[in-house]
Rosetta silent file (secondary structure, phi, psi, omega in degrees, C-alpha in Angstrom):
SEQUENCE: XXXXXXXXXXXXXXXXXXXXXXXXXXXXXXXXXXXXXXXXXXXXXXXXXXXXXXXXXXXXXXXXXXXXXXXXXXXXXXXXXXXXXXXXXXXXXXXXXXXXXXXXX
SCORE:     score description
SCORE:     0.000 S_00000001
   1 L     0.000  141.798  178.589    4.627  -14.035  -10.404 S_00000001
   2 E  -138.122  165.562  179.645    2.486  -11.135   -9.227 S_00000001
   3 E  -148.571  159.054  172.816   -0.254  -10.510   -6.688 S_00000001
   4 E  -114.908  120.772 -179.002   -2.830   -7.882   -5.780 S_00000001
   5 E  -115.441  161.730  175.812   -2.869   -7.033   -2.067 S_00000001
   6 E  -117.003  127.701  179.071   -5.015   -4.746    0.044 S_00000001
   7 E  -149.515  129.021  177.838   -3.386   -2.409    2.550 S_00000001
   8 L    64.371   29.557  179.029   -4.710    0.790    4.076 S_00000001
   9 L    79.745    6.454 -179.679   -7.947    0.621    2.100 S_00000001
  10 E  -124.235  160.058  178.829   -6.110    0.565   -1.236 S_00000001
  11 E  -111.654  139.532 -177.963   -5.143   -2.190   -3.653 S_00000001
  12 E  -131.568  135.240  172.889   -1.618   -2.648   -5.002 S_00000001
  13 E   -91.209  121.465 -173.905   -0.274   -4.902   -7.757 S_00000001
  14 E  -125.776  152.171  172.967    3.071   -6.228   -6.518 S_00000001
  15 E  -129.267  156.966 -179.809    5.881   -8.417   -7.820 S_00000001
  16 L   -64.502  133.007  177.970    8.737  -10.013   -5.946 S_00000001
  17 L    93.999  -11.936 -177.956   11.726   -7.692   -5.569 S_00000001
  18 L   -88.623  160.101  177.368    9.951   -4.389   -6.223 S_00000001
  19 E  -102.291  148.899 -170.752    9.668   -1.418   -3.866 S_00000001
  20 E  -147.463  143.050  173.883    6.302    0.007   -2.918 S_00000001
  21 E  -106.706  122.299  177.690    4.857    2.918   -0.924 S_00000001
  22 E  -120.478  170.689  175.359    1.788    2.083    1.154 S_00000001
  23 E   -58.746  152.358 -171.210   -0.167    3.965    3.806 S_00000001
  24 L   -54.984  130.362  174.923    1.779    4.243    7.067 S_00000001
  25 L  -111.098  144.636 -179.811    2.273    0.980    8.982 S_00000001
  26 L   -91.046   65.827  177.468    3.306    0.910   12.632 S_00000001
  27 L  -128.112  143.248  178.570    6.296   -1.379   12.138 S_00000001
  28 L   -71.694  159.236  177.837    9.959   -0.500   12.794 S_00000001
  29 L   -63.246  132.753 -178.598   12.429   -0.175    9.931 S_00000001
  30 L    94.951   -8.522 -178.611   13.820   -3.597    9.018 S_00000001
  31 L   -74.891  150.425  175.577   10.783   -5.495   10.309 S_00000001
  32 E   -89.067  133.262 -179.082    9.196   -8.281    8.274 S_00000001
  33 E  -121.096  140.370  178.375    5.571   -7.662    7.307 S_00000001
  34 E  -122.732  129.494  178.359    3.125  -10.248    5.997 S_00000001
  35 E  -103.550  116.238 -179.793   -0.027   -9.362    4.035 S_00000001
  36 L   -89.302  -21.517 -176.957   -2.771  -11.962    4.371 S_00000001
  37 L   -85.097   77.186  179.636   -5.351  -10.006    2.331 S_00000001
  38 E  -100.126  118.456 -175.539   -4.307  -11.233   -1.117 S_00000001
  39 E   -87.460  -28.324 -175.302   -7.045  -10.604   -3.678 S_00000001
  40 E  -156.252  141.637  174.448   -5.394  -12.187   -6.720 S_00000001
  41 E  -130.738  129.137 -179.671   -2.308  -14.265   -7.531 S_00000001
  42 E  -131.285  145.870  173.334   -1.051  -14.677  -11.084 S_00000001
  43 L  -143.470 -167.615 -177.448    1.833  -16.499  -12.731 S_00000001
  44 L   -63.925  -27.745 -176.387    2.674  -17.820  -16.185 S_00000001
  45 L   -81.708  -39.478 -176.634    0.162  -20.685  -15.935 S_00000001
  46 L  -178.560 -167.567 -176.333   -2.939  -18.828  -14.816 S_00000001
  47 E  -129.438  134.490  172.924   -4.635  -16.554  -12.340 S_00000001
  48 E  -106.999  120.862  179.713   -6.228  -17.339   -8.970 S_00000001
  49 E  -107.343  130.594 -178.755   -8.918  -14.849   -7.992 S_00000001
  50 L   -84.016  162.470  176.767  -10.092  -14.793   -4.397 S_00000001
  51 L  -136.394   77.686   -0.333  -13.632  -14.500   -3.128 S_00000001
  52 L   -87.592  -17.742 -177.926  -12.748  -12.143   -1.467 S_00000001
  53 L  -121.018  153.342  175.366   -9.228  -13.450   -0.657 S_00000001
  54 L   -76.982  122.504 -175.222   -7.083  -16.281   -2.048 S_00000001
  55 L   -69.837  132.274  177.799   -6.943  -18.909    0.702 S_00000001
  56 L    80.855   -7.857 -179.219   -3.464  -19.609    2.041 S_00000001
  57 L   -84.791  144.281  174.974   -1.799  -16.927   -0.071 S_00000001
  58 E  -152.165  155.864  178.513    0.386  -14.285    1.535 S_00000001
  59 E  -118.219  126.848 -179.613    2.879  -11.645    0.520 S_00000001
  60 E  -104.011  135.372 -177.741    6.019  -11.131    2.616 S_00000001
  61 E  -140.958  165.619  177.269    7.743   -7.746    2.674 S_00000001
  62 E  -122.205  136.294  178.643   10.411   -5.813    4.575 S_00000001
  63 E   -77.125  122.960  179.761   10.000   -2.252    5.872 S_00000001
  64 E   -96.425  -41.796 -175.878   12.674   -0.029    4.316 S_00000001
  65 E  -163.918  163.033  171.658   11.712    3.460    5.530 S_00000001
  66 E  -118.634  151.224  179.599    8.978    5.733    6.820 S_00000001
  67 E  -165.579 -176.723  177.774    8.293    9.170    5.439 S_00000001
  68 E  -128.703  139.916 -177.300    5.824   11.874    4.597 S_00000001
  69 L   -74.336 -178.488  178.099    4.651   12.817    1.130 S_00000001
  70 L   -65.596  152.789 -178.596    4.677   16.216   -0.542 S_00000001
  71 L   -74.505  134.546  174.003    2.516   18.926    0.961 S_00000001
  72 E  -105.175  124.344 -178.568   -0.939   19.391   -0.521 S_00000001
  73 E   -93.544  132.403  176.819   -2.225   22.949   -0.152 S_00000001
  74 E  -115.464  128.732 -179.268   -5.930   23.526    0.535 S_00000001
  75 E  -133.704  120.970  177.660   -7.309   27.038    0.058 S_00000001
  76 E  -109.401  141.216 -178.375  -10.920   28.029    0.701 S_00000001
  77 E  -145.064  131.558  171.326  -12.294   31.416   -0.321 S_00000001
  78 E  -107.034  115.855 -175.867  -15.732   33.027   -0.072 S_00000001
  79 L   -67.172  143.343  177.304  -15.919   35.812   -2.564 S_00000001
  80 L    65.073    3.646 -176.665  -16.955   39.261   -1.345 S_00000001
  81 L  -111.525    0.354 -179.456  -17.166   38.028    2.282 S_00000001
  82 L    56.446   41.250  177.630  -13.520   38.546    3.300 S_00000001
  83 E  -119.684  121.805  171.804  -13.235   34.867    4.278 S_00000001
  84 E  -146.905  142.504 -175.749  -10.219   32.838    3.323 S_00000001
  85 E  -137.604  131.638  179.193   -8.678   29.791    4.919 S_00000001
  86 E  -119.430  139.325 -177.716   -5.419   28.052    4.048 S_00000001
  87 E  -147.437  153.485  177.519   -4.466   24.573    5.182 S_00000001
  88 E  -129.262  157.680  179.550   -1.808   21.998    4.345 S_00000001
  89 E  -145.878  136.068  172.976   -1.601   18.202    4.562 S_00000001
  90 L  -126.503  119.001 -177.846    1.255   15.694    4.324 S_00000001
  91 L   -82.893  134.415  177.007    0.311   12.018    4.154 S_00000001
  92 E   -81.351  145.476  179.085    2.533    9.534    5.991 S_00000001
  93 E  -139.939  165.245  174.353    3.753    6.473    4.108 S_00000001
  94 E  -124.667  130.854  178.438    5.845    3.343    4.595 S_00000001
  95 E   -92.481  127.321 -177.462    8.324    2.161    1.959 S_00000001
  96 E  -120.939  154.508  167.794    8.357   -1.639    1.505 S_00000001
  97 E  -116.463  124.154  179.965   10.399   -4.177   -0.443 S_00000001
  98 E   -78.474  119.709 -176.552    8.384   -7.195   -1.574 S_00000001
  99 E   -94.124  -44.280 -171.792   10.401  -10.304   -0.704 S_00000001
 100 E  -154.433  147.461  173.555    8.190  -13.266   -1.532 S_00000001
 101 E  -119.816  118.477 -179.972    4.738  -14.222   -2.803 S_00000001
 102 E  -102.636  123.618 -174.565    3.350  -17.486   -1.394 S_00000001
 103 L   -72.809  -43.587 -176.784    0.499  -18.947   -3.468 S_00000001
 104 L    82.027 -178.716 -174.179   -1.163  -21.217   -0.943 S_00000001
 105 L   -79.332    0.000    0.000   -3.616  -24.028   -1.567 S_00000001
């Protein structure tokens, strides 16, 4: 069984038992998280597509860790004007383990 959930403005295809990195959630490590915004649920028999969400469906997960991604370097340069600017960015993420997918009615 698999599902498509929405978290942090992005969509993720998840299956029970897999690990996933999503945008940072403000939950402590070890906490149980439930995603109500399930866009699609599929199994061997068929697929339920929500409009926009599948009613009663939810995905349960556990927070494993928090972290920050690799640094992305930004460099701006104006030629012949002696202007250059360097900047870096590291995006925060939360590592999850998908525990269960509940189909709903």
